[in-house]
N, C-alpha and C positions, 0 to 999 in steps of 0.2 A: 548451626554451622557444622560443616563436616570436617573430617581430618584434613590438615594441610598436606599438600603434595610437595615432594622434594623438587619437582620441576617448576614450581611456581614461587620459589623463594620462601616457602612456609606460609603463604597466604591461603587461607581456607576459602572454600566456596560458600555462597549464601543460598539458603533455601528460599524459594518463592513459588507462588502459584499464579498461573495466568490462564485466562479463558482463551484458548486458541482455536479459531474456526469452530466455535460452538462447543468445544470440549475442554473441561478443566484439566490442566496439566500441572503437576508438582515437579519442580525443577531445582537442580543445584547448579548455580552459575558463578563464575568468578566475577568479582566486582567490576572488572574492566571490559567485560563482554558486551559488545554492542547488540542491540536487538537484531540487527542483520546477521551478525555472526552466530547468535543463538539459533536463529531460524535455519540458516544454511549448514552450519557446522555441527551443531548439537542435535537439532531436531530433523535434519535431513530434508527440510522443505526448501528445495532449490529453485522454486519458481520465482521467488524474490531475488533479484540480481544485484551483484556488487559491481557497480560501474566505476564511478570516480572515487568512492569512499570518502567524499568531502561534501556531500549534500548538494552538488551542483547539477547532477544529470537526471535525477528522479527515477532511476532504474530500480531503486530499493523502496519505492513508495508502497506503504501498507496502510490499512485503516486501524487506528488504535483508539479505543474508547470513543468511537464515532468521529475520529479526526484522521485526515490523511497526513502522513508523517514520513519523513525520510528515515528509514530504519538504521541507516549508517551513522546518524547523528545523535542517537540516544542510547544510553546504557540500559540493558535489559532489566537490571535490578531496580531501576526507577519505576517499573511498571507492575509492581506487585498487585495482584487481583485485577489487572486490566483486562479488557476485552480486545483481542487482536484478530483481525481478519486479513488473511493473505490471499493471493490469487487462487490458491488451492481451496479456499473456503468460500469463494463466491458462488460456485455452482451448487445446485441442490438436486438431490435424487437423480443423479446422472444427467440432468439437464443443465446446459450452460446458462449462466447469468445472461440477461439480455445484452449487456455490454460486450461480453465475451462473444456471443453469437454474432453481434453486429461487426465486430472486428474480423471475424471469419468471413462473413458475407461480403464485406467491403474490402477484403484483402488489405487490411490496415496494418500490415507488417511485411517486412522483407526478411531480415535475418531473425527477427523475433526476440532479440535480446532485451529491448526496451519494453516489449509488449505487456508483461505483467505489471510493471510500474505505470504504464500508460493507462491500462484498464482500471487498476485500483484508483488512480488519480481521477479518471473520468467518472467513476462511480461516486467518488467523494464530491467532485465538482458539481455533478447533477444534483446531488442531495442538498448542496449549499444553496441552490436556487439562484445563483448569481449570474450565470451565463445563459443568456437568451438568444444571442445572435452569434453568427460565425466569428465575428471579431472578439466578442466576449469569451467565447470558448477558447480561441487561440490565446488570449491573454491569461485566462485561468489555467491553461495547460502549459504555459510557457516554461515552467520548471521541469518539464519532462522532455528530454531531448531524444530525437530519433536520428541517429547518425546515417541511416540509409535514406532519409528524406521522404518517408511515407506520410508526411503531414496531410496532404489532401485527402488521402484515404482514411486517416485517423479522424480527421474532422468529419468526414461523411459518416463514419461509423458512429461517432458520438451523437451527431444530429439524429441519426436513425434510431438510436437506442434511448434517447432522452425521454420520450413519453412513457415507455414501459418501465424504464429505470426509476423515473419519478414516482410512479405508482408503487413500485416495489420498496424503495428506500424511504420515501417521504421527503419533504423539503422543509428546511428550517424556515421559520416564520420571518426572521429578520432579513435574510437574503442580502444583507449589506455587503457590498463589494469590499475586498481588501487587497486587491492586486493579484499578481501571479502566485503560483504555488511556491512560496518561499519558506515553508516551515510546516505549521500545524493548522489544519482547518477542521471545523466541526462537521461531521457527517453521521448519518445512520447507515451502517453497512447493510 
C-alpha cells in the first residue's frame, strides 16, 4: 500500500501487476478504479472508449485473460497478474491484426468511436468458434452498438477476417453458444 492522499479521504492505493499488451506493468490503483478508467486515465491508452459506462454499449470491450469483457464493469484491482489486450495491443510489428485490416478494407466504421470495442469483441467472438453464419455473428456481436449504423460493413469485415483470425488466435474446442456478448467470454488474444 502507498501513502494515502488527502484528496481521497485517506484511502490508499493498492499495488498490482498486470500483463498489458504483452508487457508487465506494476501499478498503484485506487480500489474503486475500473479497468476502463485505469486504461484511459492512468495509462493513457485511449483506444478503449467510455460509451455508456454501464456495460450496455460494448465500446469498452477488451480481452482479459482470454475473455472479452466490458472494462467499465470491473474493478482494476480484481485483475492482479491478469493478461490484458486492448486495441493498441492487437497489431504486431507495425502490421495491423487481420480484423483491424478488414475493418479498414470494408469501411466498417463511420465516426470510429465504437470501432475499438467492435474489433476486440470480433476477435474474441472468432476465437470462441461459435459464430459460423451471418446471423450467428450478428447475435454474438449484439452487445456492441454502432450508433452510426455501420452494421453491414462491420459484418462484412468480420466475415472477411474470420479465417485468418481463426488461424492467429485459435478456437476453443467447446464452441458452445452462450448468446450475445453479455459479459465475459473465453478467447485467446
